[in-house]
Structures are given as structure tokens and as C-alpha cells.
N, C-alpha and C positions, 0 to 999 in steps of 0.2 A: 551341527548347526540346522539340520532338517528339524530334530526335535525340539530344538529351542523356537524354531520358527512356527510350528505347529501350536505349541504352548502358547506362546505371545499373540499369535493370531486368535485362537480361542478366548483369551482373557480380554483382548482388546475390543473384541466385537460385542462384549456384553454391555457397553456404554450406549448401542443403538437402541435400546430399550427406553432409556432416558430422552434421547434424541427424539425419538417417535412420542413421547409425552408431551414434549414441548412443541411440537407439530400440530398435536392434536388439541392441547389446550394452551394456546399462545398467550391469550389475554389473562386467564389466571395465573401464569407463570409471571407474567411482567408484574402483575397487580402484587404477588404475594413477594416478589423481589423489591418492588418499591417499598412497600410497608418495612421490610427487612432493612434496606439501606437505611431508612430514615430512624429507626428503632436504634440502629448501631451506632449512628453519628448524632443522636439528641444530645448528648453531654461534652461535644466538641464546642469550640467556640463558635463556629459557623452554625451547628445544630440550634445552639442555645438564642443566637441573634435572630432566626427565622421560626423558632419555635415548633422544633421538630418532634419535641414531646407531646405535642397537641393531638398526636394522631392525626394528621393531615389527610385529606382527601387529595386527589391528583390536580384537581381545580384549584383547592387551596393551596396547594404546592406550588402552582403556576402563578397565582395571584401574588403569591408572597416573595417568592425566590426569583431574582432576576436572571434573564438568559445572560451568560457569562462569555466573554472573549478570554483570552489568553492575558490580555493586558489587564482586565479586570480582576483576575485570580492572582496575578503575579504577586502582589504585596503579600498575600498569605503563603503562596509557594516560596517566595523569598525567606519568609522567617522559618520555614521548616526546612530550606537548605542550610540555615545557620544554626539549626539544631533542635528548635522549638518542636513541641510535639501538642497532639491533641488541637490541632486548630482546624483542618478540613476533615480528618479521619482520626478515630481515636487511638489505632494500634501503631506501634513505633515505625517510622517510615525513615531508611537508612538508604534507600536507593532511589535515583530520580534517572530517568529515560531522557537523555538529550535528544531532542528532537532535530533532525535534519532533512524533514522530509521536503523542504524546498532548499534552495541555495541563498536564501538570504542571511544576511551577516548575523544577525540577531537568532541565536538558538532560544528553544523552548527548552523548560525542565518540568518533566511531567512526573508527578509522584506516582511510584509504585510501591504500593502496601503489600505485604504478606498475601493478604487476601485476593488481591488483582493479581499478584504472581501465580497462585496456587490455583485459584477459583476461576481465572480468566485466560491468562497466557499460557501455561502448563495445561489447562484442561482443553483449550483450543487446539494445543498441538495433539493431544492424545485421541481428541475427537476427529481430527483431520487422518488420524491413522486408522480410527475405528470406521469410518466411513470409506476409507480406500479398501479397507481390508473385506468391507461388506460388499464392494462393487467389483472387488476382484478376489473372490476366495481361493484362487490357486496362487496366490501372490508367494513369492519368495523373498520378500522384502527384509525379513529378519533373519537371513542367511548371511547377511552383509552389514555393511556400515553406512550410515548417513552422512553425507557432507553438507556443511552449512559454511556459506561465507557470512561471517559475523563482522561486527564493529569492534570498537575497543571502550574501555571505561578507565577512569581516573579519580583521584579523589576531588570532591568538589572545591572551588576556589573559594566558597564561602566557608567551608567547615571541612577539616580533612577526615573527620569520621564520617561522612555522608559521601557516597559514591555517585558518580554520573557518567553516562555514557550509551552507546546505542541501543535500543531495547533488546535488540539481538545478544548484545554483549551481556547486560543485564540478565537475561534470561540464562544463556551459557553459564556465568559464572555461578548462577545458583541452582544450576541442575543436580538431582541426586546422583550418587555414584552409579546406580544402574544404567541411567540414561547416558552419562558420560561415556560409559563403556561401549555402546553402541553408536557412538559417533567419530568422525574425524576431520579434520587433524587434531592433534592435542591442543588443550586449552590455551597454552602459553602462545602456540601460534596463531590460533583462531582468533585470539584477541590482540594480536599485533598492531600497533597503531600506523606503522609505516606500509602503506598499501603495496607499492611495488616489492618490498621485502617480502610481506605477507604471501603475495602471488607466489614468489620463486620458492618460498618455503613450503607453501601448500603443494606446488606440483612435486618436489622433492619428497614429500611425507605421503603422498596419497596414490600416486601413479601405480604403486604396487600393493594397494589395499583392493578388497573386494567391496567397490562401492555400489552399492544398490539404490540409493536415494539421493537427491539432491534439493537443497531450498535456498533460496536467494533471489536478488533482484535480476531478471533477465540481462539487462546489459553487463553487469559486473560477472555473472556467471559465463556469459559467452565469452567474454576477455580469459576467463580462467581456462576454458576450454581450448582456446586458441594459442594459449602459451603450452598447455599440456601437449597439443599436438606438435608445436614448434621444437620442443624439448625431446618428444619421444620419435619424432618422424614418424608417427601414425597417421593413416588415412582419415579415420575419424574416431570418436570416442568410444563406438563399440568395440574397437581394437584394444583400447586401454580399459574399460569397465564393460566386459560384456555381459554382466548381469544387471545392469542400470535399467532401472523399470519405472522411476517415478522422479519428476521434478515437480516440486511446490512452489509455486512464485506468487509473488505480489508486490505492491508498491507502484507498478505501472502496468498497463494494459498489454496483455501477451499478444494479442492480436498481430501488431506489427513485425512481432518476432517469430512467429509459429513456423514459418518456413524456415528462417534462419536456423532455429533447432532441429527442425527435420532433416536439413542438410548436413549439419554435424553430427546428428545422432540417428541414421537412416535405418531405423528399426520400428516394424509395426507394434512392438512389445512395449515401447516407450508410452508412459501416459503422463499427462499433466493436470495439476490440480491447483486452482485458483484459491487463495486466501485473502482476508481482509485483515490483517493483522498490522496494527499502529502502534505508537507509541503510549497511546491513551487505551489501548485494549485490543482485545481480540474479537472481531465482529461477524465474520462469515466464512463459510467453507462451501467450495463448491461440493455438491452432494449427488450429482446426477452424472453419469458417464459421458453421454454424449451432448452436454451444453458446454459453450464457451463463456467464460468471464461472467456467469450466472451463479450466484451464491446463496444457500440457506443462511438466513439471518438467525445467528445463535442468540437463545432468548434467556439462557440460565447461567449467564457467566458474571453476575453482579453488575450488569450494566441495565440501566433504565432508558429507554429510548423515546425520543419525540422528535417531531418532523418539522421542518419550517416550509411551506409552499414558497417556491421560488419568487413567486410576485409578491409576498410577503417581507423577503429576506431583508430589504434595505429598510424597512418600516422601523420606527422607534421603539415600538410594543409590538413585535409581530405576533400574528396567530401561530399558535405552536399546536399540533396534532398528535395523538396518541395513536398506539398501532391499529387498534380497531377503527382509525378515521381515515387512513391511506387509501389510495387508489392506483391501481395498475397503471404504468405508463406517465406518471406524472414526476418531475424532479423535485426533490426535497434537500433541504439542506440539515445534515444529520445534527442533533443535539443530545448530549449523553449526561447521564448521572451514573457515578461509579462507585465501587469499592475500593477506591483510592482517593475518595474526596473531589473529584470533580462534579460541580453540581452545575446543571443545565449548561453544559459546555458546548459551545459552537467549535466543533472539531476541524471544520474548514473543507470539509468534503460534502459532494453533492451524490445522491444516490436517486436510483428509480427502480420501483418495484415492478417485477415482472410477474409476480403470482403473488395471491394473498392466501392461497390454502395450499402448500404452507407459504410462509412468508419468505420469498426468494428476491434477491436485489442485483442490481448492478452498480457499479462504482461509475458516475456519469462525468465526474470531474471534480474540479477545486474550487470554493467560492472565490477564490481570488485569480485563478488561472483560466481566463476565458478572453476573447478578444470582441468588444462590443464598442470599438471607435466609431462604428456609423450606423449602430442599431441592428447589426448583423447576429450579434448573441451567438456565435460560435463557442462550443464548449468543448472540453478535452475528448468527449466521447465523439463529437462530429469529427475531429479532426483524426483520431485513431481510425474511425472507419474510413475515412477518406483516403489515408495513407495505405491503410491494408488493401483497399481495392485497387488503387492505383498500382501497388507493387505486384498484386496478383496478374493485373492485366498486361504489364510489360515486363514480368520476369524479374523485377527487382527485388532485393533483399537488403534491409534498412538496420541500422545498428541504432541510431538515434536522430532526434529532430526537434526543433522548435520553430515557432512561427510568432510574428508581430505584426502590427497594421503599419502600412505605409500612409502617413497623414497627406491630406490634400494640400497642395499648394496652388500658387497663382497659376492658372492654366492648366492644372494638372489633376486627374482624378486619384481618389485614394486606394486603396488595395491592400493586400497582405504579403509579406514577404516570409518565404521559408527557407531555413537552413538545414538540411537533410544528408547525414552521412551514411552512404550506402557501402555495404559489404559488397554487394554485387549491384553495379549500375543498371538503370533500366536500358532495355533495348532502344528507347526514344525518350529522351527528356519532355520534349515537347509533348509527347502522347500522355506521358506520366502527368504533366501539368494539367493536361486536359482532363483526364480521368479525375484527377484530385478534386478540379473545379467543379466538374459535373456532379460528383457524389456529393459533396457539400450542397450544390444547389438542391439534389434531390431529397437529401435529408432533413435540410433546413431552410424552412420558407422564408425566414428574415434575410437570410443570406441570399436566397434567390432573387427576393424583392430587389435587392439592392445591385445585384447582377445584371437585371433587365437592361439591356441597351448599354451596360456600363454606367448607369446613372450614377451610382456613388462609387462602385466598387470595380476595377478594372481585373483581368485574368491575375490570378496569383503569379508572384515571382518566385521561382524555386532554384535555389543554388546547390548544386552538388558539390558537398564539401569533400576533402581529403580524410581517410583514415585517421582517426585520432583528434580530430577536430574538437570534440566536446571533453575528452580525456585531457586534452591540453589545458582548456577552459577550466575545468573542475579543479586540476593540478594549481593552476595559477591562483585559483580562489582558497586554496588549501582545503578543497573538500573531496580529495579523491578517496574514494573507499566504497565498501559495499552497500552502505544504507543511503549513499546520496543518490539524488535524481535531477535530472535536468528539467526545468519547467517547460511543459510542452507548448503552453500558450501565454502571453502576456498581453496586456492592453497596452503596455507601453514598448519603447524600443530599448529599454535598458539593457537585457541580456543578450538580445540579437547583437546589437551593437557591441557589445563588449565581448561576445565569444568571436566577432569578426575581427575587432581589434587585436585580441590576443592571437589568433590565428594568421595575423597579417591579411585579413580579407578585406578591410574598408580603404 
């Protein structure tokens, strides 16, 4: 295995040269990609409609092609789901990623073309390993196997010849044989759709494997860890997998979970890498050893990027910026055009640039996940930073949380109400609440202004919930599984009240 590790490490590091090229020439790479996308799609129904054969400039493209939401594109996507081809993209599309990035009842079906699978999702996975190997040249990653917690897939309700599922399931199902040989558990287990049964089977089949890396959503990975320790009777994960060295995580910010993982994997040789991999594409990879939640924007994955300043987001015809126009520290809504036929598509995420040489980003939130009931404009990034700091100062370890507004009533001020599930309770819940509030005031001037003398907002209400609270709710919603996430913030009380009702808290 040492020889295989050396060979794979040498081969995979060769990609670093290409990554350095788009670091050095980001605008040239994006411009060339833009022209290639339009040229490839000029014969599609969409391409003919908007004149892609006219060799459009970026400005002409922005003037002709409207910014699209999922609802705008769905009539085209629905026809693809029924088997029609050459609508948004010219190559045959038989796979759709069923997006469950939120717990909304309505799922989204995102086309996955052969190009997006190979040149975006798979390329992202290989680049992640390239960057890791480059940062840690003494790695033994390839002496063992990678464990991933995936979703499931099934034939489309529209057409049995078209398959739909979580993006992780789409990727796993189409992996080449050599890649499948390097992972665990077997595909038939990884793609099981019954979460409770999958966990038990994963524990059974992986505890005796030499697992050196893992990937997944932190919440569900931690639940797997806990079950493994319950079954094996081991003290921590290092006793089960002594060679585990890498956890690749995405979908939710890792900050609130960092201490949780350090306690269950108490070793300095463990490394953590953030990736930005969504149903719509693979967009970012943490490329520096000593940064948290900061990722290099990947510019040669068949994705052309545009950015809407947040003060323009609600405009009927918002101004969109290209990569050369963005500024460090500002929040932007992400707009993408892809090699799967998503054109000027609002993905629903907000990002903030931390650097423009090279272009590095942090995910700051979701365009629909925020609290702004009183003009406080609290975004997910604010909430996660406040939760992390409150946990650090009170010895708490959290497994999940959500928050919503408390609306003003006669004679009462408004506020925010938080449901927080602790793995380890804070030494003082009142102190936890105080630090949470103080941190929000420190990092968000709008929140601070509304908290002055309790003018509009009173101190937050924090409920410490029982273990399993959020899992119970997801099970009730039929959303139990590795790709599903709890909405961190909502501008209504729908999620919070439903969680409380399901768990008998209301």
C-alpha cells in the first residue's frame, strides 16, 4: 500500500500546475470558459432563443439573457425530466440531482450533464486531493479507504429512463471502477435510502476497514461516529480508525462543530478541509492549511460566475458584476452559468470575498435564510460566529440549532428565539445567551442598533433542547439522511414552531 500511496500522490499532485494557472490568469480563464459555454450551447433551444451563435460579449449576454430562478427554468427542466434533449444543453442528460439543501417540501431537480459530472464534480474531488497532498506531502491517505455518507437515487417520476437523487448518489453511482475500489462502504450500502438501516450497515461494514479519510455533512457524520462508538465500546474514533487523517466537509459551516470533532477524534494529525460542492456544481476548495472556512474559487470547472451585490438583490433587474469587479469584504448573491445548462441561475447562496489575488471566498449564508424582521439583517455567517464564540466561552458543544424572530405584540418587544441542541451543555446558559447576544452586537451594527436599550429587540431567548430534537423533526418530515440540513435562520416562525411541536416543546 505504501507504493500505491506514493504513486497516487505523485500523479495527483500534477494538477497543481493547472490550479496555479487560473490563480495567475483568473479573468482569461473565465472569459475563455464563457465563450466555450455559449459556443457549445448555441444549437440548443435556449441557445437559439438568445442568439448564442452571435459570439456575444459578456455585456451582450447580460443584456439578452435574464437572471433565472429555479422556477424560471423549471419548465425547461421538466421537459428534460420527461426525456426531451437539447433544450438547455446539447449532450444527453440522464441524471438529475434532487436538491434537498433546505427542508422545503418542494425538491429541485438540477440537470447533471456528462460534462458537469466529469469536468466539475469529479474534477473538484480530484483537485481537493491534489491540494491536500500538496499541503501535506507526507500523507498516508492512499494506504487506506475513504468513507463517504451519501444519499440515494431512483428513477424519475416523470420518466423511468431518467434517474434522480442526491448529488452524492449521482457522483457515487457513476464513479469509475478504480475510484470505487478506494472507498467504503460498498455502493449498495452507500446508496440505501433508509437512513437508520444505512447507519447500522455502515457501522457493520466499516469498523474493520482502514479508513484514512471521510467526507460528509458534519451533523450526520457525527451521528455515525456516535453509533460506531456505541457498537464498538471504544473511547474515541482513533481507537477504531487509527490512520484517519482527513475529514472533508461542506453544506454547513464547520465552526460550531469543530470542538465536537476534536473531542471525538482527539489527535493532532487529523486535518479538516472545507469544500463548496452543491447540486449545481463544485465551486470552492480550502487551499491553505491554517485557514478556516475560506476557499479558493475554482475557475475552470465549466462554471461562469456573476455576482449580485446584496443591495441589488431584490431589484427587478439587478446589477451583476463579473469577477474582475468584486471587492473584498462585501456580500454577493452567486449567479452561475454552467456546463449542465443552468443559465444566469441564482443558486441561492451568498458569498463574501476574503481575497482577490487569488480569489478566495467564504459562504456567508443563503438568500432565503436570514432574520430581518426588525431591520437587523442577521445572516447565517453572523449566527454561526456568535454560536461558536458562545460555545467556546462556556465550554458548550452543539450538534444543531435554528433561530427565528419573536414578533412584537401589544406591550411587548420583539426578539429572536433560538433552539439549540447541545452535545455538552454550557456551564451557564444565561452566560451563553449573553455572549451570543454580545457577539451579534459586535459583528452586526444593524442588530446592535435595534438592541440599544431594547428599542426593538430584547435579549435572545435560548432553549437548550434534548438530544435528538432535530433528528426527530427531520424524520417527521421524511428528510432523514446525509444530504439534508436544518435551516439555521428563518424570517418566519414556521420551522421553529414545527420543531417544537414535533418534540412536544410548545
